[in-house]
N, C-alpha and C positions, 0 to 999 in steps of 0.2 A: 504494500500500500504506500503510495507516494504521499509524502508530507509536503504541503504547499502553503503553510501559513506560519507567520512569526509566532503565533500562539502555540502551535504544535512544537516548534523548535524550543520555545520557552519551557514548555512542559517537559520535553525530553532532557533539556539541560538541567532542570530542577531535579528530575529523577536521578540524573548522573551525580549531582551534588548530594542528594539524599543517600545514595549508595556510598559515596565517598565518606560522608560523615559517619555513617553506620560502621563502615570498615575501620575508621579511626577509633571508634569507641572500643574496639577489640584490640587495636594495636597499641594505643597509649599506655594501658596498664603494663604491657610487656616492656615497653621502653622505660617506664618509670622503675620497673624492677631491676633493670640492667644498669641504670644510671648510678654512678658512685657519688656524684655531687648532690648534696642535699637540696641545693637551690634548683638544680636541673630536675631532680625527681619531683620536687614540689611543683615546679612549672608544668611538668607533664600531667600531674594529678589535677592541677587547676584547669589546664586546657581540656582535660577529659570532661570536667563539669561543664565548661563552656560548650564543648562539642555536643554534649547531651542537649543543651539549650538550642544549639543550631538545628539539631534534628527536630526538636519541638517546633521551632519557627517554620521549618520547611513543612512539617505536618499541617500547621495552621494554614500555610499558603495553599497546600493541596486541597484542604477542606474548602477554602474560599473558591478555588478553581473547580470544585466538584470533580476532582481527579484522584486516582489512586497514586500513592507515593511509590509504590513498588513497580517492578517489571523491568528494571534495567540495572545491570552491574557495571560499575565504573572500572573499566580495565586499566585506565591510567593510574588510579589510586591503588589498584591491586598490584600493579608493577612497582610502584613506589614503596609499598609495604613489603613486597618480596625483597627488594633491594635492602630495605632497612633490616629485615630479618636476617639476611645474609651477613650484614655488618655486625649484628648482635651475636652471630655465631663465631665471629673472629676472636682470636685470643689477644685482643688489645688490652694493655694495662689501663688502669682506671681513667686517668685524664684523657688518654688517647681514645678510649671507648666513648667517653662523654663528648669529645670533639666530633667523633664520627656520628654519634646520635644527633647532635645539633645539626650537622650537615644534612642528615637524612630528614630531620624534622623541618628544616627550612625548605627543602625541596617540596615537601608536602604543603607547607604554608603558601609557597609561591604558586603551586598548582591550584590551590583553593582560591587564592586571591584572584587569579585569572578567571576562574569559573564564576565567582560571585560578581566580578566586574561585568562580565558578559550578561548574566541574567538580570542584573540591575538595569543595564541599558535596554534590554527587551521589555522589562516591566515598565520602565518609563515610557517607551514608545507605545505600549499597549494601554497606557493610562491606568496602570495598576499601582497607584501611588502608595497605598498602605503596604502592599507586598514589597515594593521597592524600598520602603522604609525599614521593614523587617530584614531585608537582605543587606541593606547598608549597615545595620547594626552588627550583623554577623561579619561583614567585610571588615569593619573597624576592629573587631575582636581578633580576626585573623592577622591583620596588620600589626596590632599591638603584640601579639604572640611572636611574630617574626622579629619585631624590634627587641623584645625581651631576650629571644634566642641570640640575637646579634650581640647584645650586651654581655650575656653569659659567655659567649664564645671568646670574647676578648680575654677574659681571665683563664678560662679552661684551655684555650689554645696555647696560651703562654705556659701553662702547667704541662701540657702535652709535649711542648717543645723541649722542656727540661729533661725529658726522657730520651732525647735524640743522642746518638753517638757523639762523644766529645763534650757532653755536659758533665757537670760535677756528679750527678747521680750515677752515671755510667761507671765512675771510678769506684763505686761502692760494690761490695759483694752482692750477687743476685738475691740472696735471701734477705738482705736488708731493705730491698726496694719493695714497694707494693706490687702485688701481682694479682691479676684477676682470678687466677687459679686458686690462690691462697684465700681469697675472699669467700 
C-alpha cells in the first residue's frame, strides 16, 4: 500500500520513535549496571525515567491521532543498541568503559534528536500544535541529556587517558590498577 500523505509519514515516524524509546527502556538499565562512574550511572537511571515519560507522551499523541502506537520496529535504534552491547562486552577498564558508554549513548541521543526534529516539523505543518509541543518537550530533554553526557565525558575521558601506555598508572603493577574483571 502506497503512502501518499504527510500525515501517514508523520504516523510512521512516530511509530519509529515509539519503538526507539521502548528499546531504550530495556537498554538503559544495562548501561547503568556496567557504568563505574556514579555520576554516569545516575545519569542513565535519570534518563530511563525521562524515557518512560517520552513513551507516555508518544502514547498520548497516538491517542489524539486515533492510531495504534505499535507495528513498527526501529532498526536504526536496534543497531545502535547492538553496537552498545558489543562495547559493554569488551574488557575495558573502568574509565575507558565509561568513555565508551558515553560515546554509545551520544550516538543514540543524536539519532533521537534527528527523529524528534523531523516529527516536530511534520506536526507543525499538519497544524498539530499540542502534539508539536509535547514533542518539543521530549526534544529538549534529549538535548539536555546529550549536553550532560558531553560534560561527563570531559572528566571521564581524561581519566581514561591516564590508563594509556606511558602514563604514570602504567608504571604500577597490574594488580594495583582497577580492572573491570576485579570489579
